[in-house]
C-alpha positions, 0 to 999 in steps of 0.5 A: 165390312173392316172390323169395325164390328158395328154393334147394335141394339136389336130391339127397344127392352121396354116391355116384359122382356128386355132384350138388349143383345149385341150383335154385328153389321159386319157380314159374312160373305156366302161361302163360295164368295170371298169374306171381307174380313178374315175373322167376320164369318166367325165372330157373326155366327158366336154373336147370333148364337148368343142372341138366339139363346139370350132370346130363347132364354128370356121369352120362357121366363117373361112371358109375352112381349106385348106386356104393358109392363115394363122389366128392369128397363125403363120405358125408353131405355135398352140394355146393350148396344149398336151402331145406329141412333136406335133404341139405346142411343135415342134412349140414353139422349132422352134420359139425360134430358128428361130424368128424373121425370116427365117433361111437360109440354112447352119447355123448348117453346118457352126457352125459344121464346127468352132466347129471341129477347137476348143480346148477342156478343159481337163476331159470326160463327163459320160453319167448317163442314160445308164441304161433301163428306166423303165416307169411301174416301180412299185415303182412309182405308185403315183397320177401323175403317167403312171406306169402300163399302160403297155408301159414298158422300153423306150428311146426316139423317134425313127423315122427311122428303117432299118432291115436285114435278118441277126439279123441286126437293124438300130434305128434312134433317132429323134434327138439322131443319129443311132444305130446298133444291131446285134442280132435282137435288144439289145446291140446296138452302136451308129454310126453316132456320128461323123456326124453334124446332128443326127436328123434322117429323115428316115433309109433305106437299099438299094437291095445291103444292103447299109444303107442311111441315112436321116437327118432332123426329118421328123415331119414339124416345119420348122428349129426344126430339121433340118438336113445337108443331106443324107449319106450312109454306104456301109458297115453298119454291121461294119462301122460308118458313116463319113462326107465324106459319104454325098450324094451330095452337100449342096442342103439338108442342113438345110431340113427336110426329110419325105422318101426315095424311090428307083427305076431305079437307083435312090432314091428320097427324100420328104423333106421340100422343094420338091422333089428331087433325085439322082443317087444311083450308082453315089454319087458325084454331086448335088441333083436334085430338081424334083419338087417344087410346089412354087420355089419362096420359096425356098432359093434364090427365091424371097419370100425366107424371107417371114415367111410362105416360110417353109410351101410351099413346103412339100413333103411327101412321093413318090410312084414308079410303080415297073412295070415302075419306070418312072412312078412316083407318089408325095404326095405334102402338108402341113398337116395344109392345103395349096391350093397346097396341092395333088398328082402329075405325070410327063405328057408327056411334061416333067412337074409335073401335079395335079393328079384328080382322084385316086379312094377312095383316094382323091387328092383335096387340102382340103383332101390331108395332110400328105400321107404315101405309102408302096409297097409289095414285089412282086409288087402287092399292094400298100397301103396308109395313109392320113390324110385330113386337112380338117378332121382335122379341123372339126371333133373333134376326128380324123384328118385321112381321111383313109388307102387305097389300089391299088389292081393293083399294081400300084400308080395310082390305083384305089385306096379302101378304106379299114379302116377309123377312126370308122373301127379302132376304132371298132377293138380293139383300146384304143382310145374310148374317145370323142376328142381322137380317132384314127387318131388324129395324123395322120398328126404326127404319121404314118407308113405303112409296108407289110409283104414281105412274104404276100401281104394282111399282113400290119402293119400300125402306127397312135397313135397305131399298127394296123394290117391286114392279108387280105388285110385291110377286118378286122384289129386288134390292136395289139399295143393299146395306153396302158392297162388302158380302158381294163377290166385286168387292175388295178394299183395293178399288183397282181389284173391283170387278166394277160390278160394285155400283154405289149404293145408299147408306143404311137405314132407310127413313123418308122417300119421294118421287119427282120429275126435273126437266122430264125425268122423273126420280126416285128419292131416299133418307136414311141414316146417310143423307139423301139419295136419288136414282130414276125411277125406272132405274137400271140394275145388275144381275143381282138386283142392285141398282146401277145409278144410285147418285148421293145428293149430299154435294156439301150445301146440305149439313145435317151432320149429327156430331156428338163430339168435335176435335181439333189439332194441327196438321203437320202436313200445313207448312204454314203451322197454322192449318188445323184438323178438325175431327168429330163423332157422328151418328152412324157416319163414323169418325170425320176428318178435314185436313187443312186444305181438304176440299172433302172431308174423309171417313177414318173411323166407321160406325158410329163415332162418339168422343174424342182426343185429339192432340192439339200440336199433331191432329193426326194422333187421334183417339176416337171412340166407337160406342159403350168406351169402344176407343181406338187411336191411331197416331197417322190420321188413320191414312192406309190403302188398305193393305192391312188386309192382307198384311196385318202388320201394316195397320195403323189404328189401334182398339185400345179400349178400356175393360168397361167396354166388355160390360156394355151398357152395364159398364159403360154410356152409349156415348161415354166421356173420354177426356185428356188432361189440357196439361199433360197430353199423355194423361187420359181419362174414361169414364165408364162404371169406373175412372180409367187412367192411362199416361201413355197418351197416344203411343198406347197400343192395349186396354191393359194399359189402362188403370182403374183409379175408381170404382163409381159403384154397381150400377153407376156410370160416368156422363161426365169427366174433367181432369186438370193437373192430376185432379179428376172430376166424374159425374155419374148417374145410376139409375139413369132413367126416371124411374129412380133417377140418381146422380153424383159426382166422384173427385180424386186423383190419377195415381187412384189417391183421395178418392170420395163422394161429394155430398150431394142430397136430392134437394141440394144447392146441385140439381138432382139431374143429369151432369154433362159436363166440367170446366176445370180451372186449369190454375187452380183444380178445386174452381170448377164448373159443372153444366147439368142437363134437363129442364128446371122444376118449372117443367120436370116435376121428379124429385129434386130436380131442382132449378138452374143449368150452371153451378160454380164451386170454389171449395172442389165441390164442397158448396155450390152456387147457381150461376145461371143468371139470366140463362133460359130454361134448356138442357146445358150439354157442355161448358168451357173456360176460354183463354180470358177467363170467360165463359162459354156454354152450349145447349140445346138451343144456342151457345152462350157467353158471360164475359169476365167479371160479369154475371149475365149471359149473351148468346155467343155471336151469330148465324149458329143454327137453332140446334143442340151444341153437344160439344165445345172445344178449343182449338189451337188456332185461337178458335172455339168449335161447337159440334152441333147434333143436326148441322154439323160442326161450326167455328168461332174466332175468340179474337171477336169477343175482345177478350171481354170489353163490353165496347168490343161486343153489341147488344 
């Protein structure tokens, strides 16, 4: 890959061994083939050695990885960095919404109910990113791009897929809801936008053709992507999900649902709060709790307020014996390790007991982590993937224990090992480098699917797509991680040998098999969307598929944006066209120019925060993670010629020094901003508040100056500046174990810095500070948005009430101006040109007109998903970066400058 250096956290540090270590996704090719980048092999070797050394040192002193006690990292918190929305990104997203305490069930549901009764302003949101997004766009092959890797057209993470034999395919976005295609994939239509949660845990078609939608994304991160239960659509070919389609009551609200399984007239749900079941014929009535290993930690239990409660009852999957559906095995356990991890079956007395032996498939707590089951249509085979907390803690290259088969067809086995890391690595995998090999993210990436026509034909998903046609005796990798390590690859398409076929995006989460017009296909969902190929497709001599097709045609937008930036397009002759760009979870930085019909990607890896010159959108600063900032002044347009002549590169790494400290120096998504009064003054927030005054002409990280040290253990969560005055919100610790927050105020020249007096039980809640809006005419007039839920739902010390606060004296005193806002995390506040306020939250965007106190829902047609950032464009529009449904714009002229006769009730 280009020298993007896409770093990943190798495992979540929630156990006694906290191994937040840095590696790279950039792969060195075998010695006999050309290397994609001159420096990659050496860099990866160095990182791998550091990782191995740290693992060995930690393991020697810390004890077993499966200890129930946590290290200095709290449950769900990880010390390191990575390029996917894996442990650290998920944990920090969670922290912002939960700290300082554990959120009670029902919080999102209550906020959504209030939202339904609120009035709307006039005007509607326009969907900006409803265009195909080509991550291999040949226009953008600069030094910091992933382009030419082979992933092609992408969208956001897909975590659920279902398909039938009539050409209907259903795809669920991580935080984008369910989309339907009637043409075997493509021409998608959203069918779940009326639900309170668009977070996808699982999608399943039952034998009667009903579509089951489990909400709550199946990536364990406390309440970061919680859902509101399970919904059933009786006629998925024509209908749309409604709130009244929910199965049971509120029992599964605020849970994560890993899997739904069917048998014996029941549907079983593996959730973050144990295993539950419900009748599939009578959909009313409550869910039944079948098993929770630590019930005291469930809501209402004696230990429900314990910080580790979200990690004490995690269930991953259920295996039901096809010959006797009363025989069930539960796969239970936290991926990072806990004493309750294991397999459980029901004893004669009706209690659930540990399974002592299953053959090769481990049953001890140390080696049972994230598990996925799949059975063949004829009932003759069961397959399983097992991620091991112990392997993850001690092996620098993988977290995978293995892939297994039960040839008896019974989940009771005996199970036989049919693949491990090395077998997959030697079967055509692109993951050959030290510190990043197959299964390194097995706690995050897993799927299994058996071909209905052949019980020995299996598709498995880890970081890559794997396939066996002989029950696991041999494997191929039809969907390699990317094409960079292979001899067919060249950054110049005209110089490729022609053997590199398109592959899928990395990090696999969902799979299904279906048919359309007599053609049977496999569908895979990953961090880049949904892809398909014939179930018995063609492969090259290396076992890589020749026939993948991306189904991200622009009609499905599940892109997860952290940020958005807008500037005028210098190539637009009318002078009115704009460039819209934004940082994405694992899909780099997208760029949409004024007359583009297809979006491109000019920066790779994860995209985080963004600074764009309003007068020239090709002047862009794109942040990777942990303040790793890059800048370009030509939109990063490059044909790849820098690869042989480094002087032709037009993107420059300009990261402030805190970048080198990783998680100790900055948040995973660290805040950066520019002064609206001076395009050359930038602020970056890590442990320090960094300032630089060269604007887009900066070329080195050494050109930043530390204006203020926030203090050891403190990292910035929000920064803002106007006319030389800076506000910096920080947290530390940032998790719910000893959570602390503050606001520092000072000047860009380093003078006048001081910490505001914010007592735990003061006027400003002791919760995560997510955004500032500073009055451009009076820098002492500031609004601050507070994340998380109020004391109603969060019981931590000083959780307080309210989500939006105002000061007129530079922070000496604060007033709660939340008024009628729903009790939901607030993410981004913006003062509008007319003096009104716009506020982004986890459910909607809101507007307060000048002179008024109450809020209205801003416009119509914005999907119910998290608004991560609001930005004003030079075209008179407000832009919203959503974490699951792309970028949207709102024409502020629709507000009539706040006149009541211009808005509707």
